[in-house]
N, CA, C and O atoms as a Tinker XYZ file with bonds, in Angstrom:
   340  protein
     1  N    109.961000   85.653000   96.035000    73     2
     2  CA   109.990000   86.075000   97.437000    64     1     3
     3  C    111.110000   87.088000   97.633000    63     2     4     5
     4  O    112.216000   86.901000   97.127000    81     3
     5  N    110.829000   88.137000   98.351000    73     3     6
     6  CA   111.839000   89.174000   98.548000    64     5     7
     7  C    112.832000   88.766000   99.626000    63     6     8     9
     8  O    112.520000   87.990000  100.529000    81     7
     9  N    114.008000   89.299000   99.506000    73     7    10
    10  CA   115.040000   89.034000  100.504000    64     9    11
    11  C    114.639000   89.696000  101.818000    63    10    12    13
    12  O    114.256000   90.865000  101.832000    81    11
    13  N    114.723000   88.981000  102.880000    73    11    14
    14  CA   114.299000   89.491000  104.189000    64    13    15
    15  C    115.183000   90.644000  104.683000    63    14    16    17
    16  O    114.751000   91.421000  105.534000    81    15
    17  N    116.393000   90.766000  104.173000    73    15    18
    18  CA   117.277000   91.808000  104.661000    64    17    19
    19  C    117.669000   92.798000  103.562000    63    18    20    21
    20  O    118.556000   93.625000  103.772000    81    19
    21  N    117.033000   92.727000  102.412000    73    19    22
    22  CA   117.401000   93.583000  101.296000    64    21    23
    23  C    116.660000   94.907000  101.261000    63    22    24    25
    24  O    115.830000   95.204000  102.121000    81    23
    25  N    116.978000   95.684000  100.255000    73    23    26
    26  CA   116.364000   96.999000  100.078000    64    25    27
    27  C    114.862000   96.876000   99.849000    63    26    28    29
    28  O    114.090000   97.707000  100.327000    81    27
    29  N    114.445000   95.841000   99.117000    73    27    30
    30  CA   113.019000   95.644000   98.874000    64    29    31
    31  C    112.272000   95.402000  100.179000    63    30    32    33
    32  O    111.161000   95.899000  100.365000    81    31
    33  N    112.874000   94.648000  101.071000    73    31    34
    34  CA   112.258000   94.407000  102.375000    64    33    35
    35  C    112.140000   95.711000  103.154000    63    34    36    37
    36  O    111.121000   95.955000  103.799000    81    35
    37  N    113.166000   96.547000  103.101000    73    35    38
    38  CA   113.121000   97.847000  103.780000    64    37    39
    39  C    112.015000   98.725000  103.196000    63    38    40    41
    40  O    111.311000   99.425000  103.924000    81    39
    41  N    111.874000   98.675000  101.870000    73    39    42
    42  CA   110.808000   99.448000  101.216000    64    41    43
    43  C    109.440000   98.943000  101.659000    63    42    44    45
    44  O    108.551000   99.737000  101.965000    81    43
    45  N    109.272000   97.625000  101.693000    73    43    46
    46  CA   107.978000   97.070000  102.087000    64    45    47
    47  C    107.649000   97.436000  103.527000    63    46    48    49
    48  O    106.503000   97.760000  103.839000    81    47
    49  N    108.618000   97.388000  104.381000    73    47    50
    50  CA   108.394000   97.783000  105.780000    64    49    51
    51  C    108.021000   99.254000  105.857000    63    50    52    53
    52  O    107.170000   99.630000  106.663000    81    51
    53  N    108.636000  100.087000  105.042000    73    51    54
    54  CA   108.287000  101.506000  105.001000    64    53    55
    55  C    106.849000  101.701000  104.537000    63    54    56    57
    56  O    106.136000  102.559000  105.057000    81    55
    57  N    106.424000  100.906000  103.560000    73    55    58
    58  CA   105.026000  100.977000  103.089000    64    57    59
    59  C    104.089000  100.517000  104.197000    63    58    60    61
    60  O    103.042000  101.126000  104.414000    81    59
    61  N    104.454000   99.447000  104.902000    73    59    62
    62  CA   103.641000   98.941000  106.015000    64    61    63
    63  C    103.415000  100.030000  107.062000    63    62    64    65
    64  O    102.309000  100.204000  107.572000    81    63
    65  N    104.470000  100.743000  107.364000    73    63    66
    66  CA   104.354000  101.828000  108.350000    64    65    67
    67  C    103.488000  102.962000  107.820000    63    66    68    69
    68  O    102.690000  103.541000  108.558000    81    67
    69  N    103.649000  103.275000  106.544000    73    67    70
    70  CA   102.883000  104.384000  105.956000    64    69    71
    71  C    101.386000  104.087000  105.947000    63    70    72    73
    72  O    100.577000  104.995000  106.140000    81    71
    73  N    101.009000  102.832000  105.727000    73    71    74
    74  CA    99.589000  102.476000  105.717000    64    73    75
    75  C     99.116000  101.992000  107.088000    63    74    76    77
    76  O     97.957000  101.612000  107.252000    81    75
    77  N    100.003000  102.009000  108.052000    73    75    78
    78  CA    99.703000  101.611000  109.435000    64    77    79
    79  C     99.127000  100.197000  109.510000    63    78    80    81
    80  O     98.161000   99.928000  110.223000    81    79
    81  N     99.766000   99.297000  108.736000    73    79    82
    82  CA    99.397000   97.878000  108.732000    64    81    83
    83  C     97.937000   97.651000  108.326000    63    82    84    85
    84  O     97.301000   96.710000  108.802000    81    83
    85  N     97.414000   98.495000  107.464000    73    83    86
    86  CA    96.041000   98.379000  107.005000    64    85    87
    87  C     96.015000   98.016000  105.528000    63    86    88    89
    88  O     96.776000   98.572000  104.736000    81    87
    89  N     95.146000   97.090000  105.156000    73    87    90
    90  CA    94.999000   96.752000  103.743000    64    89    91
    91  C     94.129000   97.760000  103.010000    63    90    92    93
    92  O     94.168000   97.825000  101.781000    81    91
    93  N     93.358000   98.533000  103.726000    73    91    94
    94  CA    92.435000   99.457000  103.064000    64    93    95
    95  C     93.028000  100.842000  102.829000    63    94    96    97
    96  O     92.418000  101.659000  102.138000    81    95
    97  N     94.188000  101.119000  103.381000    73    95    98
    98  CA    94.807000  102.436000  103.218000    64    97    99
    99  C     95.611000  102.492000  101.924000    63    98   100   101
   100  O     96.332000  101.553000  101.589000    81    99
   101  N     95.482000  103.589000  101.210000    73    99   102
   102  CA    96.264000  103.842000   99.997000    64   101   103
   103  C     97.116000  105.070000  100.276000    63   102   104   105
   104  O     96.605000  106.079000  100.761000    81   103
   105  N     98.395000  104.998000   99.979000    73   103   106
   106  CA    99.279000  106.128000  100.232000    64   105   107
   107  C    100.061000  106.477000   98.976000    63   106   108   109
   108  O    100.375000  105.602000   98.170000    81   107
   109  N    100.379000  107.777000   98.808000    73   107   110
   110  CA   101.211000  108.170000   97.662000    64   109   111
   111  C    102.658000  107.738000   97.895000    63   110   112   113
   112  O    103.076000  107.484000   99.024000    81   111
   113  N    103.398000  107.664000   96.813000    73   111   114
   114  CA   104.790000  107.201000   96.874000    64   113   115
   115  C    105.623000  108.013000   97.863000    63   114   116   117
   116  O    106.441000  107.448000   98.588000    81   115
   117  N    105.429000  109.307000   97.902000    73   115   118
   118  CA   106.244000  110.145000   98.790000    64   117   119
   119  C    106.041000  109.804000  100.268000    63   118   120   121
   120  O    106.901000  110.120000  101.090000    81   119
   121  N    104.930000  109.171000  100.616000    73   119   122
   122  CA   104.651000  108.820000  102.008000    64   121   123
   123  C    105.600000  107.747000  102.526000    63   122   124   125
   124  O    105.858000  107.680000  103.728000    81   123
   125  N    106.120000  106.915000  101.641000    73   123   126
   126  CA   107.018000  105.850000  102.103000    64   125   127
   127  C    108.412000  105.920000  101.508000    63   126   128   129
   128  O    109.281000  105.147000  101.909000    81   127
   129  N    108.655000  106.819000  100.564000    73   127   130
   130  CA   109.999000  106.912000   99.983000    64   129   131
   131  C    110.845000  108.007000  100.610000    63   130   132   133
   132  O    112.041000  108.088000  100.327000    81   131
   133  N    110.278000  108.833000  101.432000    73   131   134
   134  CA   111.069000  109.918000  102.038000    64   133   135
   135  C    112.177000  109.394000  102.952000    63   134   136   137
   136  O    113.117000  110.116000  103.280000    81   135
   137  N    112.056000  108.148000  103.350000    73   135   138
   138  CA   113.107000  107.529000  104.176000    64   137   139
   139  C    114.355000  107.194000  103.363000    63   138   140   141
   140  O    115.409000  106.890000  103.921000    81   139
   141  N    114.222000  107.254000  102.030000    73   139   142
   142  CA   115.316000  106.892000  101.126000    64   141   143
   143  C    115.606000  108.039000  100.159000    63   142   144   145
   144  O    115.506000  107.849000   98.947000    81   143
   145  N    115.960000  109.218000  100.658000    73   143   146
   146  CA   116.084000  110.396000   99.792000    64   145   147
   147  C    117.182000  110.322000   98.740000    63   146   148   149
   148  O    117.077000  110.984000   97.707000    81   147
   149  N    118.216000  109.551000   98.966000    73   147   150
   150  CA   119.338000  109.502000   98.026000    64   149   151
   151  C    119.342000  108.253000   97.147000    63   150   152   153
   152  O    120.321000  107.985000   96.451000    81   151
   153  N    118.256000  107.495000   97.180000    73   151   154
   154  CA   118.209000  106.223000   96.473000    64   153   155
   155  C    117.092000  106.179000   95.437000    63   154   156   157
   156  O    116.427000  105.152000   95.305000    81   155
   157  N    116.870000  107.249000   94.707000    73   155   158
   158  CA   115.754000  107.360000   93.772000    64   157   159
   159  C    115.621000  106.213000   92.797000    63   158   160   161
   160  O    114.537000  105.650000   92.647000    81   159
   161  N    116.696000  105.861000   92.137000    73   159   162
   162  CA   116.646000  104.770000   91.150000    64   161   163
   163  C    116.379000  103.436000   91.831000    63   162   164   165
   164  O    115.606000  102.619000   91.328000    81   163
   165  N    117.016000  103.218000   92.969000    73   163   166
   166  CA   116.829000  101.965000   93.692000    64   165   167
   167  C    115.402000  101.855000   94.242000    63   166   168   169
   168  O    114.834000  100.763000   94.284000    81   167
   169  N    114.827000  102.980000   94.660000    73   167   170
   170  CA   113.448000  103.007000   95.149000    64   169   171
   171  C    112.489000  102.578000   94.039000    63   170   172   173
   172  O    111.615000  101.741000   94.264000    81   171
   173  N    112.648000  103.142000   92.856000    73   171   174
   174  CA   111.773000  102.808000   91.722000    64   173   175
   175  C    111.887000  101.328000   91.373000    63   174   176   177
   176  O    110.881000  100.664000   91.124000    81   175
   177  N    113.106000  100.818000   91.355000    73   175   178
   178  CA   113.340000   99.415000   91.027000    64   177   179
   179  C    112.700000   98.505000   92.074000    63   178   180   181
   180  O    112.043000   97.523000   91.728000    81   179
   181  N    112.891000   98.829000   93.347000    73   179   182
   182  CA   112.329000   98.016000   94.429000    64   181   183
   183  C    110.804000   98.055000   94.395000    63   182   184   185
   184  O    110.154000   97.031000   94.607000    81   183
   185  N    110.232000   99.217000   94.133000    73   183   186
   186  CA   108.781000   99.339000   94.070000    64   185   187
   187  C    108.216000   98.497000   92.921000    63   186   188   189
   188  O    107.206000   97.815000   93.093000    81   187
   189  N    108.855000   98.540000   91.766000    73   187   190
   190  CA   108.417000   97.706000   90.637000    64   189   191
   191  C    108.484000   96.220000   91.002000    63   190   192   193
   192  O    107.594000   95.446000   90.651000    81   191
   193  N    109.538000   95.836000   91.702000    73   191   194
   194  CA   109.687000   94.436000   92.100000    64   193   195
   195  C    108.616000   94.031000   93.109000    63   194   196   197
   196  O    108.073000   92.930000   93.017000    81   195
   197  N    108.306000   94.892000   94.061000    73   195   198
   198  CA   107.263000   94.592000   95.050000    64   197   199
   199  C    105.902000   94.446000   94.381000    63   198   200   201
   200  O    105.095000   93.609000   94.785000    81   199
   201  N    105.648000   95.255000   93.367000    73   199   202
   202  CA   104.401000   95.147000   92.609000    64   201   203
   203  C    104.396000   93.847000   91.809000    63   202   204   205
   204  O    103.401000   93.122000   91.793000    81   203
   205  N    105.510000   93.559000   91.149000    73   203   206
   206  CA   105.623000   92.340000   90.345000    64   205   207
   207  C    105.437000   91.081000   91.202000    63   206   208   209
   208  O    104.805000   90.115000   90.774000    81   207
   209  N    105.990000   91.108000   92.404000    73   207   210
   210  CA   105.886000   89.970000   93.314000    64   209   211
   211  C    104.564000   89.955000   94.088000    63   210   212   213
   212  O    104.333000   89.071000   94.913000    81   211
   213  N    103.717000   90.918000   93.824000    73   211   214
   214  CA   102.367000   91.025000   94.407000    64   213   215
   215  C    102.352000   91.238000   95.929000    63   214   216   217
   216  O    101.510000   90.691000   96.642000    81   215
   217  N    103.293000   92.036000   96.397000    73   215   218
   218  CA   103.269000   92.468000   97.795000    64   217   219
   219  C    102.554000   93.816000   97.916000    63   218   220   221
   220  O    102.014000   94.158000   98.968000    81   219
   221  N    102.566000   94.567000   96.819000    73   219   222
   222  CA   102.008000   95.924000   96.790000    64   221   223
   223  C    101.174000   96.077000   95.520000    63   222   224   225
   224  O    101.493000   95.493000   94.485000    81   223
   225  N    100.097000   96.870000   95.608000    73   223   226
   226  CA    99.270000   97.180000   94.440000    64   225   227
   227  C     99.327000   98.679000   94.167000    63   226   228   229
   228  O     99.454000   99.492000   95.083000    81   227
   229  N     99.231000   99.023000   92.886000    73   227   230
   230  CA    99.166000  100.422000   92.459000    64   229   231
   231  C     97.709000  100.806000   92.234000    63   230   232   233
   232  O     96.893000   99.990000   91.808000    81   231
   233  N     97.401000  102.069000   92.530000    73   231   234
   234  CA    96.068000  102.597000   92.275000    64   233   235
   235  C     96.201000  103.979000   91.646000    63   234   236   237
   236  O     96.618000  104.926000   92.312000    81   235
   237  N     95.849000  104.098000   90.373000    73   235   238
   238  CA    95.901000  105.429000   89.763000    64   237   239
   239  C     94.774000  106.290000   90.329000    63   238   240   241
   240  O     93.631000  105.843000   90.424000    81   239
   241  N     95.096000  107.500000   90.695000    73   239   242
   242  CA    94.093000  108.448000   91.173000    64   241   243
   243  C     94.190000  109.701000   90.330000    63   242   244   245
   244  O     95.055000  109.803000   89.460000    81   243
   245  N     93.331000  110.630000   90.575000    73   243   246
   246  CA    93.337000  111.875000   89.808000    64   245   247
   247  C     94.646000  112.620000   89.917000    63   246   248   249
   248  O     95.169000  113.109000   88.915000    81   247
   249  N     95.175000  112.712000   91.105000    73   247   250
   250  CA    96.379000  113.503000   91.326000    64   249   251
   251  C     97.673000  112.743000   91.124000    63   250   252   253
   252  O     98.598000  113.241000   90.482000    81   251
   253  N     97.743000  111.535000   91.671000    73   251   254
   254  CA    98.980000  110.766000   91.609000    64   253   255
   255  C     98.696000  109.293000   91.866000    63   254   256   257
   256  O     97.591000  108.915000   92.255000    81   255
   257  N     99.692000  108.487000   91.645000    73   255   258
   258  CA    99.570000  107.056000   91.898000    64   257   259
   259  C     99.638000  106.811000   93.405000    63   258   260   261
   260  O    100.451000  107.418000   94.102000    81   259
   261  N     98.785000  105.927000   93.900000    73   259   262
   262  CA    98.852000  105.530000   95.303000    64   261   263
   263  C     99.097000  104.024000   95.364000    63   262   264   265
   264  O     98.932000  103.310000   94.375000    81   263
   265  N     99.492000  103.563000   96.539000    73   263   266
   266  CA    99.879000  102.167000   96.713000    64   265   267
   267  C     99.253000  101.615000   97.983000    63   266   268   269
   268  O     99.015000  102.351000   98.940000    81   267
   269  N     98.991000  100.320000   97.983000    73   267   270
   270  CA    98.519000   99.654000   99.193000    64   269   271
   271  C     99.081000   98.240000   99.246000    63   270   272   273
   272  O     99.684000   97.764000   98.284000    81   271
   273  N     98.878000   97.581000  100.368000    73   271   274
   274  CA    99.401000   96.227000  100.584000    64   273   275
   275  C     98.436000   95.175000  100.058000    63   274   276   277
   276  O     97.219000   95.358000  100.092000    81   275
   277  N     98.987000   94.090000   99.577000    73   275   278
   278  CA    98.189000   92.912000   99.249000    64   277   279
   279  C     98.180000   92.014000  100.488000    63   278   280   281
   280  O     98.797000   92.336000  101.504000    81   279
   281  N     97.485000   90.900000  100.393000    73   279   282
   282  CA    97.501000   89.945000  101.508000    64   281   283
   283  C     98.915000   89.473000  101.806000    63   282   284   285
   284  O     99.298000   89.325000  102.966000    81   283
   285  N     99.694000   89.237000  100.742000    73   283   286
   286  CA   101.078000   88.782000  100.923000    64   285   287
   287  C    101.933000   89.860000  101.596000    63   286   288   289
   288  O    102.754000   89.561000  102.463000    81   287
   289  N    101.736000   91.097000  101.192000    73   287   290
   290  CA   102.482000   92.209000  101.788000    64   289   291
   291  C    102.154000   92.377000  103.257000    63   290   292   293
   292  O    103.042000   92.597000  104.081000    81   291
   293  N    100.884000   92.274000  103.580000    73   291   294
   294  CA   100.459000   92.397000  104.974000    64   293   295
   295  C    101.001000   91.239000  105.807000    63   294   296   297
   296  O    101.420000   91.436000  106.948000    81   295
   297  N    100.995000   90.032000  105.240000    73   295   298
   298  CA   101.547000   88.868000  105.960000    64   297   299
   299  C    103.027000   89.072000  106.243000    63   298   300   301
   300  O    103.501000   88.749000  107.333000    81   299
   301  N    103.771000   89.610000  105.259000    73   299   302
   302  CA   105.193000   89.884000  105.461000    64   301   303
   303  C    105.375000   90.878000  106.611000    63   302   304   305
   304  O    106.229000   90.684000  107.476000    81   303
   305  N    104.581000   91.924000  106.616000    73   303   306
   306  CA   104.684000   92.946000  107.668000    64   305   307
   307  C    104.411000   92.344000  109.044000    63   306   308   309
   308  O    105.138000   92.605000  110.002000    81   307
   309  N    103.376000   91.551000  109.127000    73   307   310
   310  CA   103.042000   90.929000  110.410000    64   309   311
   311  C    104.154000   89.997000  110.878000    63   310   312   313
   312  O    104.472000   89.942000  112.066000    81   311
   313  N    104.737000   89.270000  109.941000    73   311   314
   314  CA   105.845000   88.375000  110.280000    64   313   315
   315  C    107.036000   89.169000  110.817000    63   314   316   317
   316  O    107.668000   88.754000  111.788000    81   315
   317  N    107.342000   90.296000  110.199000    73   315   318
   318  CA   108.466000   91.129000  110.634000    64   317   319
   319  C    108.195000   91.714000  112.017000    63   318   320   321
   320  O    109.110000   91.803000  112.835000    81   319
   321  N    106.956000   92.111000  112.291000    73   319   322
   322  CA   106.598000   92.652000  113.605000    64   321   323
   323  C    106.757000   91.577000  114.675000    63   322   324   325
   324  O    107.260000   91.853000  115.764000    81   323
   325  N    106.332000   90.359000  114.372000    73   323   326
   326  CA   106.444000   89.269000  115.339000    64   325   327
   327  C    107.894000   88.939000  115.636000    63   326   328   329
   328  O    108.227000   88.599000  116.771000    81   327
   329  N    108.764000   89.033000  114.638000    73   327   330
   330  CA   110.190000   88.742000  114.843000    64   329   331
   331  C    110.842000   89.765000  115.755000    63   330   332   333
   332  O    111.800000   89.446000  116.460000    81   331
   333  N    110.333000   90.996000  115.751000    73   331   334
   334  CA   110.912000   92.045000  116.603000    64   333   335
   335  C    110.572000   91.824000  118.064000    63   334   336   337
   336  O    111.316000   92.257000  118.945000    81   335
   337  N    109.457000   91.155000  118.333000    73   335   338
   338  CA   109.009000   90.991000  119.722000    64   337   339
   339  C    109.333000   89.660000  120.265000    63   338   340
   340  O    109.020000   89.371000  121.420000    81   339
């Protein structure tokens, strides 16, 4: 389970926003990493961890790798949205 206040959580929230809370949307890495321009190594590490923990899935495409949310990732996003309100 990812830390609720850690960098991985921030990355997952960024992915949630990039896919607009949709499980069917696939986005390239640049769509959600631009919020962390100075943290390249940390971004890669967090993304690998989110994939390993099954919050995010990778999809190879012709041009580049894309990512989407799993059920667990979407549940985390919904939980975070509910906590804000």
